[in-house]
All heavy atoms as a GROMACS GRO file, in nm:
protein
  607
    1GLY      N    1   8.795   8.668  10.594
    1GLY     CA    2   8.676   8.716  10.659
    1GLY      C    3   8.632   8.855  10.616
    1GLY      O    4   8.525   8.898  10.653
    2PHE      N    5   8.714   8.924  10.540
    2PHE     CA    6   8.678   9.058  10.491
    2PHE      C    7   8.618   9.046  10.352
    2PHE      O    8   8.652   8.956  10.276
    2PHE     CB    9   8.800   9.149  10.485
    2PHE     CG   10   8.854   9.188  10.619
    2PHE    CD1   11   8.965   9.125  10.672
    2PHE    CD2   12   8.794   9.288  10.694
    2PHE    CE1   13   9.015   9.160  10.796
    2PHE    CE2   14   8.843   9.324  10.818
    2PHE     CZ   15   8.954   9.260  10.869
    3THR      N   16   8.532   9.140  10.316
    3THR     CA   17   8.474   9.145  10.182
    3THR      C   18   8.552   9.246  10.099
    3THR      O   19   8.561   9.363  10.137
    3THR     CB   20   8.326   9.187  10.189
    3THR    OG1   21   8.255   9.094  10.271
    3THR    CG2   22   8.264   9.192  10.051
    4LEU      N   23   8.610   9.199   9.990
    4LEU     CA   24   8.688   9.284   9.900
    4LEU      C   25   8.610   9.309   9.773
    4LEU      O   26   8.534   9.222   9.728
    4LEU     CB   27   8.821   9.217   9.864
    4LEU     CG   28   8.906   9.166   9.980
    4LEU    CD1   29   9.032   9.099   9.927
    4LEU    CD2   30   8.941   9.278  10.074
    5LEU      N   31   8.630   9.425   9.712
    5LEU     CA   32   8.573   9.448   9.580
    5LEU      C   33   8.660   9.375   9.479
    5LEU      O   34   8.784   9.378   9.489
    5LEU     CB   35   8.569   9.597   9.547
    5LEU     CG   36   8.461   9.680   9.616
    5LEU    CD1   37   8.465   9.823   9.566
    5LEU    CD2   38   8.324   9.621   9.593
    6PRO      N   39   8.600   9.307   9.382
    6PRO     CA   40   8.679   9.232   9.284
    6PRO      C   41   8.756   9.325   9.190
    6PRO      O   42   8.720   9.440   9.171
    6PRO     CB   43   8.574   9.151   9.209
    6PRO     CG   44   8.447   9.228   9.224
    6PRO     CD   45   8.456   9.298   9.357
    7GLY      N   46   8.861   9.271   9.132
    7GLY     CA   47   8.938   9.344   9.033
    7GLY      C   48   9.087   9.332   9.059
    7GLY      O   49   9.129   9.308   9.171
    8ALA      N   50   9.163   9.348   8.954
    8ALA     CA   51   9.309   9.341   8.963
    8ALA      C   52   9.364   9.482   8.947
    8ALA      O   53   9.385   9.529   8.835
    8ALA     CB   54   9.364   9.248   8.857
    9HIS      N   55   9.382   9.550   9.058
    9HIS     CA   56   9.436   9.684   9.056
    9HIS      C   57   9.504   9.710   9.190
    9HIS      O   58   9.482   9.637   9.287
    9HIS     CB   59   9.327   9.788   9.027
    9HIS     CG   60   9.200   9.764   9.102
    9HIS    ND1   61   9.183   9.795   9.235
    9HIS    CD2   62   9.083   9.708   9.062
    9HIS    CE1   63   9.062   9.761   9.273
    9HIS    NE2   64   9.000   9.707   9.171
   10PRO      N   65   9.589   9.811   9.200
   10PRO     CA   66   9.665   9.833   9.322
   10PRO      C   67   9.581   9.883   9.440
   10PRO      O   68   9.624   9.871   9.555
   10PRO     CB   69   9.770   9.936   9.283
   10PRO     CG   70   9.714  10.005   9.164
   10PRO     CD   71   9.628   9.904   9.094
   11ILE      N   72   9.463   9.938   9.415
   11ILE     CA   73   9.378   9.982   9.524
   11ILE      C   74   9.282   9.868   9.558
   11ILE      O   75   9.208   9.821   9.472
   11ILE     CB   76   9.300  10.110   9.487
   11ILE    CG1   77   9.400  10.224   9.465
   11ILE    CG2   78   9.197  10.144   9.594
   11ILE    CD1   79   9.339  10.350   9.410
   12VAL      N   80   9.289   9.823   9.683
   12VAL     CA   81   9.206   9.712   9.727
   12VAL      C   82   9.109   9.763   9.833
   12VAL      O   83   9.148   9.784   9.948
   12VAL     CB   84   9.293   9.597   9.783
   12VAL    CG1   85   9.205   9.481   9.826
   12VAL    CG2   86   9.395   9.552   9.680
   13PRO      N   87   8.981   9.784   9.796
   13PRO     CA   88   8.883   9.828   9.893
   13PRO      C   89   8.833   9.711   9.978
   13PRO      O   90   8.803   9.604   9.926
   13PRO     CB   91   8.768   9.883   9.808
   13PRO     CG   92   8.817   9.885   9.668
   13PRO     CD   93   8.930   9.789   9.660
   14ILE      N   94   8.826   9.733  10.107
   14ILE     CA   95   8.773   9.635  10.201
   14ILE      C   96   8.639   9.689  10.249
   14ILE      O   97   8.632   9.790  10.319
   14ILE     CB   98   8.870   9.613  10.318
   14ILE    CG1   99   9.001   9.558  10.261
   14ILE    CG2  100   8.809   9.518  10.421
   14ILE    CD1  101   9.117   9.570  10.352
   15MET      N  102   8.533   9.624  10.208
   15MET     CA  103   8.398   9.673  10.232
   15MET      C  104   8.353   9.642  10.374
   15MET      O  105   8.368   9.529  10.422
   15MET     CB  106   8.302   9.609  10.132
   15MET     CG  107   8.340   9.632   9.986
   15MET     SD  108   8.361   9.806   9.943
   15MET     CE  109   8.191   9.861   9.954
   16LEU      N  110   8.302   9.745  10.442
   16LEU     CA  111   8.256   9.730  10.579
   16LEU      C  112   8.110   9.772  10.597
   16LEU      O  113   8.048   9.737  10.696
   16LEU     CB  114   8.346   9.810  10.673
   16LEU     CG  115   8.491   9.762  10.675
   16LEU    CD1  116   8.580   9.862  10.741
   16LEU    CD2  117   8.500   9.627  10.740
   17GLY      N  118   8.057   9.849  10.506
   17GLY     CA  119   7.917   9.888  10.511
   17GLY      C  120   7.891  10.014  10.592
   17GLY      O  121   7.844  10.112  10.538
   18GLU      N  122   7.921  10.010  10.719
   18GLU     CA  123   7.888  10.121  10.809
   18GLU      C  124   8.008  10.213  10.832
   18GLU      O  125   8.121  10.165  10.848
   18GLU     CB  126   7.837  10.068  10.943
   18GLU     CG  127   7.710   9.986  10.930
   18GLU     CD  128   7.596  10.064  10.869
   18GLU    OE1  129   7.580  10.184  10.900
   18GLU    OE2  130   7.523  10.006  10.787
   19ALA      N  131   7.981  10.342  10.838
   19ALA     CA  132   8.086  10.442  10.857
   19ALA      C  133   8.164  10.419  10.986
   19ALA      O  134   8.286  10.426  10.988
   19ALA     CB  135   8.027  10.583  10.856
   20ARG      N  136   8.094  10.391  11.096
   20ARG     CA  137   8.161  10.371  11.225
   20ARG      C  138   8.258  10.254  11.219
   20ARG      O  139   8.368  10.261  11.272
   20ARG     CB  140   8.056  10.349  11.336
   20ARG     CG  141   8.113  10.317  11.473
   20ARG     CD  142   8.213  10.416  11.531
   20ARG     NE  143   8.168  10.552  11.525
   20ARG     CZ  144   8.249  10.657  11.533
   20ARG    NH1  145   8.379  10.642  11.546
   20ARG    NH2  146   8.201  10.779  11.525
   21ALA      N  147   8.220  10.146  11.150
   21ALA     CA  148   8.308  10.031  11.137
   21ALA      C  149   8.435  10.069  11.060
   21ALA      O  150   8.546  10.030  11.099
   21ALA     CB  151   8.236   9.916  11.067
   22ALA      N  152   8.421  10.147  10.954
   22ALA     CA  153   8.537  10.190  10.875
   22ALA      C  154   8.627  10.282  10.958
   22ALA      O  155   8.750  10.269  10.956
   22ALA     CB  156   8.492  10.260  10.747
   23GLN      N  157   8.567  10.372  11.032
   23GLN     CA  158   8.645  10.465  11.115
   23GLN      C  159   8.718  10.389  11.226
   23GLN      O  160   8.837  10.413  11.251
   23GLN     CB  161   8.554  10.571  11.177
   23GLN     CG  162   8.498  10.667  11.075
   23GLN     CD  163   8.385  10.752  11.132
   23GLN    OE1  164   8.312  10.709  11.220
   23GLN    NE2  165   8.372  10.872  11.080
   24ASP      N  166   8.648  10.299  11.293
   24ASP     CA  167   8.709  10.224  11.403
   24ASP      C  168   8.822  10.134  11.355
   24ASP      O  169   8.928  10.127  11.417
   24ASP     CB  170   8.604  10.141  11.476
   24ASP     CG  171   8.504  10.225  11.553
   24ASP    OD1  172   8.528  10.347  11.572
   24ASP    OD2  173   8.401  10.169  11.595
   25LEU      N  174   8.799  10.066  11.243
   25LEU     CA  175   8.903   9.976  11.191
   25LEU      C  176   9.024  10.056  11.145
   25LEU      O  177   9.138  10.018  11.172
   25LEU     CB  178   8.847   9.890  11.079
   25LEU     CG  179   8.943   9.783  11.026
   25LEU    CD1  180   8.984   9.685  11.136
   25LEU    CD2  181   8.881   9.709  10.909
   26ALA      N  182   9.001  10.167  11.076
   26ALA     CA  183   9.113  10.251  11.030
   26ALA      C  184   9.195  10.301  11.149
   26ALA      O  185   9.319  10.300  11.145
   26ALA     CB  186   9.062  10.367  10.946
   27ALA      N  187   9.128  10.345  11.255
   27ALA     CA  188   9.200  10.394  11.374
   27ALA      C  189   9.280  10.282  11.439
   27ALA      O  190   9.396  10.302  11.479
   27ALA     CB  191   9.101  10.454  11.474
   28ARG      N  192   9.221  10.164  11.451
   28ARG     CA  193   9.292  10.051  11.513
   28ARG      C  194   9.411  10.008  11.428
   28ARG      O  195   9.518   9.977  11.482
   28ARG     CB  196   9.194   9.937  11.534
   28ARG     CG  197   9.250   9.821  11.609
   28ARG     CD  198   9.288   9.865  11.752
   28ARG     NE  199   9.340   9.754  11.826
   28ARG     CZ  200   9.292   9.712  11.942
   28ARG    NH1  201   9.192   9.776  11.998
   28ARG    NH2  202   9.345   9.610  12.001
   29LEU      N  203   9.394  10.007  11.296
   29LEU     CA  204   9.506   9.972  11.208
   29LEU      C  205   9.618  10.075  11.219
   29LEU      O  206   9.736  10.038  11.218
   29LEU     CB  207   9.458   9.959  11.063
   29LEU     CG  208   9.381   9.831  11.035
   29LEU    CD1  209   9.308   9.842  10.902
   29LEU    CD2  210   9.472   9.710  11.038
   30PHE      N  211   9.584  10.201  11.232
   30PHE     CA  212   9.686  10.305  11.251
   30PHE      C  213   9.766  10.275  11.377
   30PHE      O  214   9.889  10.285  11.378
   30PHE     CB  215   9.621  10.443  11.259
   30PHE     CG  216   9.719  10.554  11.273
   30PHE    CD1  217   9.788  10.602  11.162
   30PHE    CD2  218   9.747  10.609  11.396
   30PHE    CE1  219   9.882  10.704  11.174
   30PHE    CE2  220   9.840  10.711  11.410
   30PHE     CZ  221   9.907  10.759  11.299
   31ASP      N  222   9.696  10.238  11.485
   31ASP     CA  223   9.765  10.201  11.610
   31ASP      C  224   9.856  10.080  11.590
   31ASP      O  225   9.956  10.066  11.660
   31ASP     CB  226   9.664  10.170  11.720
   31ASP     CG  227   9.587  10.292  11.767
   31ASP    OD1  228   9.632  10.406  11.740
   31ASP    OD2  229   9.480  10.274  11.830
   32GLU      N  230   9.820   9.994  11.496
   32GLU     CA  231   9.900   9.875  11.465
   32GLU      C  232  10.015   9.907  11.368
   32GLU      O  233  10.092   9.819  11.333
   32GLU     CB  234   9.810   9.767  11.402
   32GLU     CG  235   9.708   9.709  11.495
   32GLU     CD  236   9.762   9.591  11.574
   32GLU    OE1  237   9.872   9.543  11.546
   32GLU    OE2  238   9.691   9.548  11.667
   33GLY      N  239  10.022  10.031  11.319
   33GLY     CA  240  10.128  10.070  11.228
   33GLY      C  241  10.095  10.052  11.081
   33GLY      O  242  10.184  10.057  10.996
   34VAL      N  243   9.967  10.032  11.051
   34VAL     CA  244   9.923  10.016  10.912
   34VAL      C  245   9.839  10.137  10.874
   34VAL      O  246   9.736  10.163  10.936
   34VAL     CB  247   9.841   9.886  10.894
   34VAL    CG1  248   9.791   9.873  10.750
   34VAL    CG2  249   9.925   9.765  10.933
   35HIS      N  250   9.884  10.211  10.773
   35HIS     CA  251   9.812  10.331  10.731
   35HIS      C  252   9.712  10.296  10.622
   35HIS      O  253   9.749  10.247  10.515
   35HIS     CB  254   9.910  10.437  10.680
   35HIS     CG  255   9.841  10.562  10.638
   35HIS    ND1  256   9.782  10.647  10.726
   35HIS    CD2  257   9.820  10.614  10.515
   35HIS    CE1  258   9.727  10.748  10.660
   35HIS    NE2  259   9.750  10.729  10.530
   36VAL      N  260   9.585  10.318  10.652
   36VAL     CA  261   9.476  10.299  10.556
   36VAL      C  262   9.385  10.420  10.566
   36VAL      O  263   9.392  10.498  10.661
   36VAL     CB  264   9.395  10.170  10.583
   36VAL    CG1  265   9.480  10.047  10.568
   36VAL    CG2  266   9.331  10.175  10.721
   37SER      N  267   9.297  10.433  10.470
   37SER     CA  268   9.199  10.541  10.472
   37SER      C  269   9.060  10.480  10.479
   37SER      O  270   9.029  10.385  10.408
   37SER     CB  271   9.209  10.626  10.346
   37SER     OG  272   9.335  10.688  10.339
   38GLY      N  273   8.976  10.538  10.565
   38GLY     CA  274   8.837  10.498  10.572
   38GLY      C  275   8.754  10.592  10.485
   38GLY      O  276   8.772  10.713  10.491
   39PHE      N  277   8.667  10.536  10.404
   39PHE     CA  278   8.579  10.615  10.319
   39PHE      C  279   8.434  10.582  10.353
   39PHE      O  280   8.400  10.464  10.368
   39PHE     CB  281   8.603  10.585  10.171
   39PHE     CG  282   8.732  10.641  10.120
   39PHE    CD1  283   8.848  10.566  10.124
   39PHE    CD2  284   8.737  10.769  10.067
   39PHE    CE1  285   8.967  10.618  10.077
   39PHE    CE2  286   8.856  10.821  10.019
   39PHE     CZ  287   8.972  10.746  10.025
   40PHE      N  288   8.353  10.684  10.365
   40PHE     CA  289   8.212  10.665  10.398
   40PHE      C  290   8.134  10.781  10.342
   40PHE      O  291   8.191  10.876  10.288
   40PHE     CB  292   8.192  10.650  10.550
   40PHE     CG  293   8.276  10.744  10.631
   40PHE    CD1  294   8.231  10.871  10.664
   40PHE    CD2  295   8.403  10.706  10.673
   40PHE    CE1  296   8.309  10.958  10.737
   40PHE    CE2  297   8.482  10.792  10.747
   40PHE     CZ  298   8.435  10.918  10.778
   41PHE      N  299   8.001  10.774  10.351
   41PHE     CA  300   7.913  10.877  10.296
   41PHE      C  301   7.953  11.014  10.349
   41PHE      O  302   7.984  11.026  10.467
   41PHE     CB  303   7.768  10.845  10.336
   41PHE     CG  304   7.667  10.938  10.278
   41PHE    CD1  305   7.623  10.922  10.148
   41PHE    CD2  306   7.616  11.042  10.353
   41PHE    CE1  307   7.529  11.008  10.095
   41PHE    CE2  308   7.522  11.129  10.301
   41PHE     CZ  309   7.479  11.112  10.171
   42PRO      N  310   7.962  11.115  10.264
   42PRO     CA  311   7.917  11.125  10.127
   42PRO      C  312   8.022  11.092  10.020
   42PRO      O  313   7.995  11.111   9.902
   42PRO     CB  314   7.874  11.271  10.117
   42PRO     CG  315   7.971  11.343  10.203
   42PRO     CD  316   7.998  11.248  10.318
   43VAL      N  317   8.139  11.044  10.061
   43VAL     CA  318   8.243  11.012   9.962
   43VAL      C  319   8.205  10.888   9.882
   43VAL      O  320   8.234  10.880   9.763
   43VAL     CB  321   8.379  10.993  10.032
   43VAL    CG1  322   8.487  10.954   9.934
   43VAL    CG2  323   8.418  11.120  10.107
   44VAL      N  324   8.142  10.792   9.947
   44VAL     CA  325   8.091  10.672   9.881
   44VAL      C  326   7.942  10.662   9.914
   44VAL      O  327   7.896  10.726  10.008
   44VAL     CB  328   8.166  10.544   9.924
   44VAL    CG1  329   8.313  10.552   9.884
   44VAL    CG2  330   8.152  10.520  10.074
   45PRO      N  331   7.865  10.584   9.838
   45PRO     CA  332   7.721  10.574   9.866
   45PRO      C  333   7.692  10.524  10.008
   45PRO      O  334   7.771  10.448  10.066
   45PRO     CB  335   7.672  10.472   9.762
   45PRO     CG  336   7.771  10.481   9.651
   45PRO     CD  337   7.902  10.510   9.717
   46GLN      N  338   7.581  10.570  10.063
   46GLN     CA  339   7.537  10.528  10.196
   46GLN      C  340   7.537  10.375  10.204
   46GLN      O  341   7.494  10.307  10.112
   46GLN     CB  342   7.394  10.580  10.220
   46GLN     CG  343   7.347  10.565  10.361
   46GLN     CD  344   7.388  10.683  10.448
   46GLN    OE1  345   7.409  10.792  10.398
   46GLN    NE2  346   7.398  10.660  10.575
   47GLY      N  347   7.591  10.321  10.314
   47GLY     CA  348   7.593  10.177  10.334
   47GLY      C  349   7.707  10.106  10.265
   47GLY      O  350   7.715   9.984  10.269
   48GLN      N  351   7.797  10.180  10.200
   48GLN     CA  352   7.910  10.119  10.130
   48GLN      C  353   8.044  10.169  10.183
   48GLN      O  354   8.142  10.183  10.110
   48GLN     CB  355   7.899  10.143   9.980
   48GLN     CG  356   7.781  10.072   9.918
   48GLN     CD  357   7.780  10.084   9.766
   48GLN    OE1  358   7.884  10.094   9.702
   48GLN    NE2  359   7.661  10.085   9.709
   49ALA      N  360   8.049  10.195  10.314
   49ALA     CA  361   8.174  10.239  10.376
   49ALA      C  362   8.281  10.133  10.356
   49ALA      O  363   8.252  10.013  10.348
   49ALA     CB  364   8.152  10.267  10.524
   50ARG      N  365   8.403  10.178  10.351
   50ARG     CA  366   8.514  10.087  10.322
   50ARG      C  367   8.645  10.140  10.375
   50ARG      O  368   8.660  10.257  10.406
   50ARG     CB  369   8.526  10.066  10.172
   50ARG     CG  370   8.561  10.196  10.098
   50ARG     CD  371   8.534  10.190   9.952
   50ARG     NE  372   8.391  10.188   9.927
   50ARG     CZ  373   8.337  10.176   9.807
   50ARG    NH1  374   8.411  10.167   9.700
   50ARG    NH2  375   8.206  10.174   9.792
   51ILE      N  376   8.741  10.052  10.382
   51ILE     CA  377   8.880  10.086  10.408
   51ILE      C  378   8.950  10.074  10.273
   51ILE      O  379   8.929   9.978  10.199
   51ILE     CB  380   8.945   9.986  10.506
   51ILE    CG1  381   8.880   9.993  10.643
   51ILE    CG2  382   9.095  10.007  10.515
   51ILE    CD1  383   8.906  10.119  10.718
   52ARG      N  384   9.034  10.170  10.243
   52ARG     CA  385   9.107  10.167  10.116
   52ARG      C  386   9.253  10.133  10.145
   52ARG      O  387   9.320  10.201  10.222
   52ARG     CB  388   9.100  10.303  10.047
   52ARG     CG  389   9.177  10.308   9.919
   52ARG     CD  390   9.170  10.448   9.862
   52ARG     NE  391   9.243  10.454   9.738
   52ARG     CZ  392   9.337  10.544   9.712
   52ARG    NH1  393   9.367  10.637   9.800
   52ARG    NH2  394   9.399  10.545   9.596
   53THR      N  395   9.299  10.024  10.085
   53THR     CA  396   9.440   9.989  10.092
   53THR      C  397   9.501  10.008   9.954
   53THR      O  398   9.429  10.005   9.854
   53THR     CB  399   9.461   9.843  10.136
   53THR    OG1  400   9.409   9.756  10.036
   53THR    CG2  401   9.392   9.815  10.269
   54GLN      N  402   9.630  10.030   9.950
   54GLN     CA  403   9.696  10.047   9.822
   54GLN      C  404   9.824   9.965   9.821
   54GLN      O  405   9.911   9.982   9.906
   54GLN     CB  406   9.727  10.193   9.795
   54GLN     CG  407   9.783  10.215   9.657
   54GLN     CD  408   9.776  10.359   9.613
   54GLN    OE1  409   9.700  10.439   9.668
   54GLN    NE2  410   9.855  10.394   9.514
   55MET      N  411   9.832   9.875   9.725
   55MET     CA  412   9.949   9.790   9.710
   55MET      C  413  10.050   9.859   9.619
   55MET      O  414  10.014   9.943   9.538
   55MET     CB  415   9.910   9.655   9.645
   55MET     CG  416   9.802   9.578   9.721
   55MET     SD  417   9.850   9.537   9.889
   55MET     CE  418   9.732   9.635   9.980
   56ASN      N  419  10.177   9.822   9.636
   56ASN     CA  420  10.280   9.871   9.545
   56ASN      C  421  10.394   9.772   9.540
   56ASN      O  422  10.407   9.685   9.627
   56ASN     CB  423  10.327  10.012   9.582
   56ASN     CG  424  10.404  10.017   9.710
   56ASN    OD1  425  10.512   9.960   9.720
   56ASN    ND2  426  10.349  10.084   9.811
   57ALA      N  427  10.478   9.785   9.439
   57ALA     CA  428  10.585   9.689   9.414
   57ALA      C  429  10.692   9.690   9.522
   57ALA      O  430  10.769   9.594   9.534
   57ALA     CB  431  10.648   9.716   9.278
   58ALA      N  432  10.699   9.793   9.602
   58ALA     CA  433  10.800   9.801   9.707
   58ALA      C  434  10.764   9.719   9.831
   58ALA      O  435  10.848   9.695   9.916
   58ALA     CB  436  10.824   9.947   9.747
   59LEU      N  437  10.639   9.676   9.842
   59LEU     CA  438  10.598   9.596   9.958
   59LEU      C  439  10.657   9.455   9.948
   59LEU      O  440  10.648   9.390   9.844
   59LEU     CB  441  10.446   9.587   9.966
   59LEU     CG  442  10.373   9.717   9.994
   59LEU    CD1  443  10.222   9.700   9.975
   59LEU    CD2  444  10.404   9.765  10.134
   60THR      N  445  10.717   9.411  10.057
   60THR     CA  446  10.774   9.276  10.061
   60THR      C  447  10.670   9.177  10.113
   60THR      O  448  10.566   9.217  10.167
   60THR     CB  449  10.897   9.273  10.153
   60THR    OG1  450  10.853   9.297  10.288
   60THR    CG2  451  11.002   9.376  10.112
   61ASP      N  452  10.700   9.050  10.100
   61ASP     CA  453  10.612   8.948  10.157
   61ASP      C  454  10.598   8.969  10.308
   61ASP      O  455  10.489   8.952  10.364
   61ASP     CB  456  10.664   8.808  10.128
   61ASP     CG  457  10.645   8.766   9.983
   61ASP    OD1  458  10.567   8.832   9.910
   61ASP    OD2  459  10.708   8.666   9.943
   62ASP      N  460  10.708   9.007  10.374
   62ASP     CA  461  10.702   9.034  10.518
   62ASP      C  462  10.610   9.152  10.549
   62ASP      O  463  10.536   9.149  10.647
   62ASP     CB  464  10.842   9.060  10.575
   62ASP     CG  465  10.926   8.934  10.583
   62ASP    OD1  466  10.868   8.822  10.581
   62ASP    OD2  467  11.050   8.946  10.593
   63ASP      N  468  10.617   9.257  10.467
   63ASP     CA  469  10.528   9.373  10.484
   63ASP      C  470  10.382   9.329  10.475
   63ASP      O  471  10.299   9.368  10.558
   63ASP     CB  472  10.553   9.480  10.377
   63ASP     CG  473  10.688   9.547  10.387
   63ASP    OD1  474  10.743   9.555  10.498
   63ASP    OD2  475  10.736   9.592  10.281
   64LEU      N  476  10.352   9.250  10.374
   64LEU     CA  477  10.214   9.205  10.354
   64LEU      C  478  10.168   9.114  10.468
   64LEU      O  479  10.056   9.126  10.515
   64LEU     CB  480  10.200   9.135  10.218
   64LEU     CG  481  10.226   9.225  10.097
   64LEU    CD1  482  10.225   9.143   9.969
   64LEU    CD2  483  10.124   9.337  10.090
   65ASP      N  484  10.257   9.024  10.512
   65ASP     CA  485  10.223   8.937  10.625
   65ASP      C  486  10.196   9.018  10.750
   65ASP      O  487  10.100   8.992  10.824
   65ASP     CB  488  10.335   8.836  10.652
   65ASP     CG  489  10.343   8.727  10.547
   65ASP    OD1  490  10.243   8.706  10.473
   65ASP    OD2  491  10.449   8.663  10.538
   66GLU      N  492  10.279   9.120  10.775
   66GLU     CA  493  10.259   9.207  10.891
   66GLU      C  494  10.125   9.280  10.883
   66GLU      O  495  10.052   9.289  10.982
   66GLU     CB  496  10.374   9.308  10.900
   66GLU     CG  497  10.369   9.395  11.022
   66GLU     CD  498  10.488   9.490  11.030
   66GLU    OE1  499  10.597   9.454  10.982
   66GLU    OE2  500  10.469   9.601  11.082
   67ALA      N  501  10.092   9.330  10.765
   67ALA     CA  502   9.965   9.400  10.747
   67ALA      C  503   9.847   9.305  10.764
   67ALA      O  504   9.748   9.340  10.830
   67ALA     CB  505   9.960   9.466  10.609
   68LEU      N  506   9.856   9.185  10.709
   68LEU     CA  507   9.748   9.088  10.725
   68LEU      C  508   9.727   9.050  10.871
   68LEU      O  509   9.614   9.038  10.918
   68LEU     CB  510   9.775   8.964  10.640
   68LEU     CG  511   9.763   8.984  10.489
   68LEU    CD1  512   9.812   8.861  10.415
   68LEU    CD2  513   9.622   9.019  10.450
   69ASP      N  514   9.836   9.033  10.944
   69ASP     CA  515   9.826   9.004  11.087
   69ASP      C  516   9.759   9.120  11.161
   69ASP      O  517   9.675   9.100  11.249
   69ASP     CB  518   9.964   8.976  11.148
   69ASP     CG  519  10.022   8.843  11.103
   69ASP    OD1  520   9.946   8.757  11.053
   69ASP    OD2  521  10.145   8.826  11.118
   70ALA      N  522   9.796   9.243  11.125
   70ALA     CA  523   9.737   9.362  11.187
   70ALA      C  524   9.588   9.370  11.154
   70ALA      O  525   9.507   9.403  11.242
   70ALA     CB  526   9.809   9.489  11.140
   71PHE      N  527   9.549   9.337  11.031
   71PHE     CA  528   9.408   9.336  10.995
   71PHE      C  529   9.332   9.233  11.078
   71PHE      O  530   9.220   9.258  11.124
   71PHE     CB  531   9.389   9.308  10.846
   71PHE     CG  532   9.374   9.432  10.763
   71PHE    CD1  533   9.485   9.494  10.706
   71PHE    CD2  534   9.249   9.487  10.742
   71PHE    CE1  535   9.471   9.608  10.629
   71PHE    CE2  536   9.234   9.603  10.664
   71PHE     CZ  537   9.346   9.663  10.609
   72ALA      N  538   9.392   9.117  11.100
   72ALA     CA  539   9.326   9.014  11.180
   72ALA      C  540   9.306   9.062  11.324
   72ALA      O  541   9.197   9.048  11.381
   72ALA     CB  542   9.406   8.885  11.177
   73ARG      N  543   9.411   9.120  11.382
   73ARG     CA  544   9.400   9.170  11.520
   73ARG      C  545   9.300   9.284  11.529
   73ARG      O  546   9.214   9.287  11.619
   73ARG     CB  547   9.538   9.217  11.571
   73ARG     CG  548   9.635   9.105  11.598
   73ARG     CD  549   9.760   9.154  11.669
   73ARG     NE  550   9.832   9.256  11.593
   73ARG     CZ  551   9.925   9.230  11.502
   73ARG    NH1  552   9.958   9.106  11.473
   73ARG    NH2  553   9.986   9.329  11.439
   74ALA      N  554   9.311   9.381  11.438
   74ALA     CA  555   9.222   9.498  11.442
   74ALA      C  556   9.078   9.458  11.412
   74ALA      O  557   8.984   9.510  11.474
   74ALA     CB  558   9.271   9.604  11.343
   75GLY      N  559   9.060   9.367  11.320
   75GLY     CA  560   8.925   9.321  11.288
   75GLY      C  561   8.860   9.252  11.406
   75GLY      O  562   8.741   9.273  11.433
   76ALA      N  563   8.937   9.171  11.478
   76ALA     CA  564   8.883   9.104  11.596
   76ALA      C  565   8.855   9.205  11.707
   76ALA      O  566   8.751   9.200  11.773
   76ALA     CB  567   8.980   8.996  11.643
   77ALA      N  568   8.946   9.298  11.726
   77ALA     CA  569   8.932   9.396  11.835
   77ALA      C  570   8.813   9.489  11.814
   77ALA      O  571   8.750   9.532  11.910
   77ALA     CB  572   9.060   9.477  11.849
   78THR      N  573   8.782   9.520  11.689
   78THR     CA  574   8.671   9.611  11.660
   78THR      C  575   8.539   9.538  11.636
   78THR      O  576   8.436   9.602  11.617
   78THR     CB  577   8.702   9.699  11.537
   78THR    OG1  578   8.726   9.615  11.424
   78THR    CG2  579   8.823   9.788  11.562
   79GLY      N  580   8.542   9.406  11.634
   79GLY     CA  581   8.421   9.329  11.612
   79GLY      C  582   8.383   9.313  11.465
   79GLY      O  583   8.278   9.258  11.434
   80VAL      N  584   8.469   9.360  11.375
   80VAL     CA  585   8.443   9.344  11.231
   80VAL      C  586   8.458   9.198  11.192
   80VAL      O  587   8.383   9.146  11.111
   80VAL     CB  588   8.537   9.435  11.149
   80VAL    CG1  589   8.523   9.408  11.001
   80VAL    CG2  590   8.508   9.581  11.178
   81LEU      N  591   8.557   9.131  11.251
   81LEU     CA  592   8.576   8.986  11.232
   81LEU      C  593   8.531   8.918  11.359
   81LEU      O  594   8.567   8.959  11.468
   81LEU     CB  595   8.723   8.952  11.204
   81LEU     CG  596   8.780   8.998  11.073
   81LEU    CD1  597   8.927   8.959  11.064
   81LEU    CD2  598   8.705   8.940  10.956
   82LYS      N  599   8.458   8.813  11.344
   82LYS     CA  600   8.407   8.741  11.461
   82LYS      C  601   8.480   8.610  11.477
   82LYS      O  602   8.526   8.551  11.389
   82LYS     CB  603   8.258   8.719  11.446
   82LYS     CG  604   8.182   8.846  11.414
   82LYS     CD  605   8.093   8.886  11.527
   82LYS     CE  606   8.007   9.006  11.503
   82LYS     NZ  607   8.050   9.129  11.466
   0.00000   0.00000   0.00000
């Protein structure tokens, strides 16, 4: 249900569009134990706010599953996912 920027690289941007959505989702994910950064204007163009995630080889399948579950909960709680 999230929009990702295409590409094969360790930084995976999750596009949200609005700054408030990026801020709210980042805060909720932090409460869930997932550290992400929200980027919005003037760091990125107006209307292209996003959450920045970064993958690395030390992440286990369990780590990724936990993060995906947290994204689902946080996305539903903030109204980003319907």
